[in-house]
Steps between C-alpha positions, in 0.01 A plus 500: 500500500526168323582245764711295264806423707558130442586293801786255465357160597851365556543724803517294815570174320813290450547662159604817679684325778219486756598268783868516413704645785202698631610507862516881506232601252139601542298191395295512179251209488468353152137402547371840602693685226499824696783725604558512876352850521174376342444228758276669756357339811195648670424850376236769478414716196395863541402707194553875489433748220782753461472771234223294331733197486423182694779356712475163673694481825590140580598475868661172601501356851821574689696293749538587865712815540493564124309803374380693198648841578267697269124514529280481192406863565869599515562349159179647362610851596825460307324339201274804473810711434629275220375618157210287380668440165779321687257238635466324166334164569668462838231425756648255750673622816610188690594528867683172524653289776833352385618172647798495735713344225400777258583762762845348537577441131291755307433792735329795331274787606281441197497404134317561173358200313393560142276192483386376841274195521216566741176305523546343156573826321809711429556861605793739541561527874701691757598286799583649838657249738415456866801525731581295807605705801706200612747583225732795446611695195857414399707679239846380398804722553645441154278745317481581132383847396134403478519313830640809669216710359241251626660497844460878513137469390437253782650744751274774362203269552590487869682168524767536770797323341770387742840382376592149610795277415355379170181698439317822546197391700174658611215367709176469305246757618151532352513875437836486320386205290178687418701803389713288268215302349243779473710794382767316301417138417146561374598791269814311393299199381261731317808653338593157363144460371499841331829408331338177378192689372719748316699234313260208468135605519456861390665460156263211416162484330201269545543361147867410521621140495624342819851470350526880478406535867747222586785687330442800725471271804831335411657843452384607845633179656836551330556836669769492770353477849700810593313700234165379631600585856608852403164562332307367801710696751454822302124448482478430873724793594301747289172384651638499854647850467177630347291359785744629761494849352120496507501384862313179411767272641595392755161435660386303802370147456140499386308258716223278369248255635578214262591200714789308352558130511836544672437364849190716538695824492362825370732718298445762769663263751836578341506815712552281804792303356 
C-alpha cells in the first residue's frame, strides 16, 4: 500500500483554532504534530507472525487500576481467523493507555488509524484502549436506533446494564470488556480496514499517479459514517457468527509470560482482579 496520506501541518495550530476555547478538548500540541492517540509513553513492542504476516504489538504502560483486557495471545488467536488477504499492510496492534481526559471526552473501545506515526514511520494500525476499573460504562436513555442496537450488543457481551435516572450504567469488569474488545471491536476495526482496501487500495496499480489514488481516498472519506459503520458491523458479525458456529469463540484468556510495564503486572494477573 502506498503510504501517501498527507498530513495537514495546520492541525494543532492557531490556523485551525488550537488554543481557542479548548477547555473541554483533548490537547493537540503544535510542536509534536501528532494526534493524541499517537503520543505514547513507555511501551514495549512484541512481534508475532500470524499466517505468514508480521504484526507488531505495541503495549503501553497503564496507570494504577487500569488494564489491557486482552492478552497478545488472545488477539493473536482471533487474528489467525481473519483472512490473510484482509490484513493488507496493517501490522500495528496498539494496546494503548488513554489519559483521564480522553476517557472522559473521547471514550472508545478501539479505533482504526489508516496512517499511524510510530517510531518515525507510518503504518495502518488498530488501537485497543486500556480501561480504568475506577470508571463505569454509561449509556444515555435517549437512544437512536443505532444506539439501541449497540446497547443490546453490550448486554450480549455480558455488561450488566442498570437503569438509573439519566443513564443506563454498568460496572466495568475485565471479562466483559475483553468480550467486547476481542470478539467485536477487533473484527469491527478490521471491517473498516477491509472497506478501505476495497475502495482505495485494491483498484489501484503500482504505476498510477498519486492523484488517482487520492481521488479514491477522497471518495472513501466522503462516504457517510453510517455506511462505513454498517459495513464494519456486517463484517464483524459474520466473523463472530462463523467463529461461534465453529466453537472457536468464546475461549478462556490465554496466559503469557511477557511482563508488561504496567506496574509490574503480568497479563495473567488479570485473573485476580
